[in-house]
C-alpha positions in Angstrom: 0.0 0.1 -0.2 1.3 3.3 -1.0 2.4 5.7 2.2 0.0 8.9 2.4 1.6 12.0 1.8 2.0 14.8 4.2 -0.7 16.6 2.3 -2.9 13.5 2.6 -2.5 13.3 6.1 -3.0 16.8 6.8 -6.5 16.6 4.8 -7.3 13.5 6.3 -7.2 14.5 9.7 -9.1 17.8 9.1 -13.0 17.9 9.2 -13.1 20.8 7.0 -16.2 21.2 5.1 -13.6 22.5 2.1 -11.8 19.0 2.3 -15.2 17.2 1.9 -15.9 18.8 -1.2 -12.9 17.1 -2.9 -14.8 14.0 -3.1 -16.6 15.1 -6.3 -13.8 15.9 -8.1 -11.5 13.6 -10.7 -8.7 11.9 -9.2 -6.1 14.5 -10.8 -7.9 17.4 -9.7 -8.5 15.8 -6.4 -4.8 15.3 -5.5 -4.3 18.8 -6.6 -6.8 20.2 -4.4 -5.8 18.1 -1.3 -2.0 19.6 -1.9 -3.7 23.3 -2.2 -5.7 22.6 0.9 -2.8 21.4 3.0 -1.0 24.6 2.0 -3.6 26.8 3.1 -4.1 24.8 6.2 -0.7 24.6 7.5 -0.2 28.7 6.9 -3.6 29.2 9.1 -2.4 26.8 11.9 0.9 28.6 11.8 -0.8 32.1 12.5 -3.2 30.2 15.1 -0.5 28.6 17.3 -1.0 30.8 20.2 1.6 28.9 22.5 4.5 30.4 19.9 5.3 34.2 20.3 4.0 36.5 17.4 7.4 37.1 16.0 8.1 33.5 16.2 5.1 33.0 13.8 5.7 35.8 11.8 9.1 34.5 11.1 7.7 31.1 10.1 5.4 32.4 7.8 8.1 34.2 6.3 9.9 31.0 5.8 7.0 29.6 3.9 6.8 32.7 2.1 10.4 32.2 0.7 9.9 28.5 -0.2 7.0 29.7 -2.4 9.2 32.3 -3.8 12.2 29.7 -4.7 9.4 27.5 -6.0 8.0 30.1 -8.6 11.5 30.8 -9.3 12.1 27.2 -10.5 14.1 26.2 -7.5 12.8 23.8 -4.2 11.9 24.1 -0.8 12.9 22.3 2.2 9.4 22.4 3.5 7.8 19.0 2.8 4.3 20.5 2.0 5.4 23.0 -0.3 7.6 20.7 -2.0 4.7 18.2 -2.4 2.5 21.4 -3.8 5.2 22.5 -6.2 4.1 20.5 -9.2 0.6 21.8 -8.6 1.9 25.5 -8.9 3.8 24.6 -12.1 1.0 22.6 -13.8 -2.0 24.9 -13.1 0.0 28.3 -13.0 -1.0 29.2 -9.4 0.8 32.6 -9.4 2.9 33.6 -6.4 0.7 36.7 -5.8 -2.2 34.8 -4.6 -0.4 32.5 -2.6 1.1 35.4 -0.8 -2.1 37.3 -0.2 -3.1 33.9 1.8 -0.2 34.6 3.9 -0.8 38.4 4.4 -4.5 37.4 5.4 -3.3 35.1 8.3 -0.8 37.7 9.1 -3.8 40.0 9.7 -4.7 37.5 12.7 -1.3 38.2 14.1 -1.5 42.3 14.1 -5.3 42.8 14.3 -7.7 41.2 16.8 -10.8 43.4 16.1 -12.5 44.9 13.1 -14.3 48.4 12.4 -15.8 48.4 9.1 -17.2 46.1 6.3 -14.7 47.4 4.4 -11.8 46.1 6.9 -13.5 42.6 7.0 -14.1 42.2 3.5 -10.2 42.8 2.9 -9.5 39.7 5.5 -12.5 37.6 3.9 -10.8 38.4 0.7 -7.2 37.2 1.4 -8.2 34.0 3.7 -11.3 32.7 1.6 -11.6 34.4 -2.0 -7.9 33.9 -2.6 -8.5 30.4 -1.9 -11.6 30.3 -4.5 -9.2 31.9 -7.1 -6.4 29.4 -6.6 -9.0 26.7 -6.7 -10.2 28.2 -10.2 -6.7 27.4 -11.5 -7.0 23.5 -10.6 -10.9 23.4 -11.6 -10.6 25.1 -14.9 -12.6 28.1 -16.3 -12.7 30.3 -19.3 -14.6 33.3 -18.7 -13.4 36.3 -16.2 -16.8 36.4 -14.8 -15.8 33.1 -13.1 -13.3 35.1 -11.0 -15.9 37.6 -9.7 -17.8 34.2 -9.0 -14.6 32.9 -6.5 -14.6 36.3 -4.9 -18.1 36.4 -4.0 -18.6 33.0 -2.9 -15.4 32.9 -0.8 -16.8 36.0 0.9 -20.0 34.4 1.2 -18.5 31.3 3.1 -16.3 33.1 5.2 -18.8 35.7 6.5 -21.1 32.6 7.2 -17.9 31.0 9.4 -17.5 34.3 11.4 -21.3 34.4 12.4 -21.1 30.9 13.4 -18.0 31.5 15.2 -18.5 34.3 17.4 -18.4 32.8 20.7 -15.3 30.4 19.7 -13.2 33.6 17.9 -14.1 35.5 21.3 -12.4 33.1 23.3 -9.2 33.5 21.4 -9.5 37.3 21.8 -10.8 38.2 18.4 -14.2 40.0 17.2 -14.3 39.9 13.6 -17.9 41.5 13.3 -17.3 45.0 12.4 -17.6 47.3 15.8 -19.1 50.5 13.6 -21.9 48.1 12.6 -22.7 46.5 15.7 -22.8 49.5 17.4 -25.4 50.8 15.0 -27.8 48.5 17.0 -26.9 49.1 20.5 -24.4 45.9 20.7 -21.2 46.7 22.7 -17.9 45.3 22.7 -18.5 44.0 26.1 -21.7 42.2 25.2 -19.7 40.2 22.5 -17.0 39.4 25.2 -19.4 38.6 27.9 -21.4 36.4 25.6 -24.7 38.5 26.0 -27.4 37.4 23.4 -29.6 40.5 23.7 -32.6 41.7 20.9 -30.0 44.3 19.9 -27.6 41.3 19.0 -30.3 39.5 17.3 -31.5 42.6 15.1 -27.7 43.0 14.2 -27.0 39.5 13.4 -30.0 39.7 10.9 -28.5 42.5 9.3 -25.1 40.9 9.0 -27.1 37.7 7.5 -28.6 39.9 4.8 -25.0 41.2 3.6 -24.1 37.3 3.7 -27.1 36.4 1.7 -26.0 39.2 -0.8 -22.9 37.6 -1.9 -24.3 33.9 -2.2 -26.7 35.9 -4.4 -24.1 37.4 -6.3 -22.1 34.2 -6.9 -25.4 32.8 -8.2 -25.9 35.4 -10.4 -22.4 35.9 -11.9 -21.4 32.3 -12.6 -21.0 31.7 -16.5 -23.2 28.7 -17.5 -20.0 27.4 -19.7 -17.8 27.7 -16.6 -20.5 25.8 -14.2 -19.9 22.2 -14.9 -16.2 22.5 -13.5 -17.5 24.3 -10.4 -19.0 21.1 -8.7 -16.8 21.3 -5.7 -17.3 25.2 -4.9 -21.0 24.7 -5.7 -21.1 21.8 -3.0 -19.1 24.2 -0.7 -21.8 26.8 -1.3 -24.5 24.4 -0.6 -22.8 22.9 2.7 -22.4 26.8 4.1 -25.9 27.8 2.7 -27.4 25.2 5.0 -25.1 26.1 8.1 -26.6 29.6 7.6 -29.9 28.4 7.6 -29.5 26.5 10.9 -28.3 29.8 12.4 -31.2 31.8 11.1 -33.4 29.4 12.8 -31.3 29.4 15.8 -32.1 33.2 15.8 -28.4 33.7 15.8 -27.8 32.6 19.6 -24.7 31.0 18.9 -23.4 32.1 22.8 -26.0 29.2 24.2 -24.9 26.5 21.9 -21.8 24.8 20.2 -21.0 26.0 16.9 -23.7 24.7 14.3 -22.5 22.0 12.2 -24.1 19.8 9.8 -24.7 16.3 10.4 -22.8 13.4 8.7 -26.1 12.6 7.2 -26.9 16.0 6.3 -23.3 16.3 4.6 -24.2 13.0 2.7 -27.4 14.3 1.7 -25.8 17.8 0.1 -23.0 15.8 -1.7 -25.5 13.1 -3.5 -28.1 16.3 -4.0 -25.0 18.3 -5.7 -23.8 15.5 -7.6 -27.2 14.4 -9.2 -27.8 18.1 -10.1 -24.4 18.4 -12.3 -25.3 14.9 -13.6 -28.6 15.6 -14.8 -27.7 19.1 -16.1 -30.0 20.9 -13.4 -29.9 24.7 -13.5 -31.6 24.8 -10.0 -29.4 26.6 -7.3 -27.7 25.3 -4.8 -27.9 28.1 -2.3 -29.1 32.1 -2.3 -32.7 31.5 -2.6 
């Protein structure tokens, strides 16, 4: 039996919905996405390693950045995950600039614990989520420039959903991603979030935040060109899974403070996989999310 690669081991250990989506891809693209996912996961884990000093984490991220630069210049890296990722970078033409944007995104977590405006949050979501979508497009294959707008919108939709779900757990790490200028308009205070106070004001703000999130799902649905849609099966599965997570948050009245973060059960995930696969197999144009 062939030994698993470092990237395969990282993906197997993860319970990520992103890793789940690879099941619908052809083997070559699935293997490429496993390598991309392992890279994304590792740089995120480096930034989140709270037992290490910030400057140690920053230095390690710079080591990964330098490894990527060497690979893009035709050289090699001494980091195993990057060496496994190198053939994917070269075969699919993943540009250094996108990979560096992801590192810049996770570095924001080293320097910034709270966000003030939608614009600040959108930049963070672009770097840690939409950029992953743009890199994934290189592997999926696409022909129309509008498909990049799809990746940008869907990435933000997924990350916005994550943030709304994880308010409590992020707060335990000392982070508040919800933009303070916006929640203060609804009478929610920073201390309310730190103290996990579920109030009518918070519920109203969360509903407002949800509307912006839905807008990104709907934009993704609207801008995806029909000719590129067949290649987006994994991305559409991601959209379907996170849309269901958002519906659970809505049904809970956004009370993330009283419960564990909402998740889909194994059965719900299998149902999403089968339904998405069947829609693509039959050429159905019915949306997977946003309605």
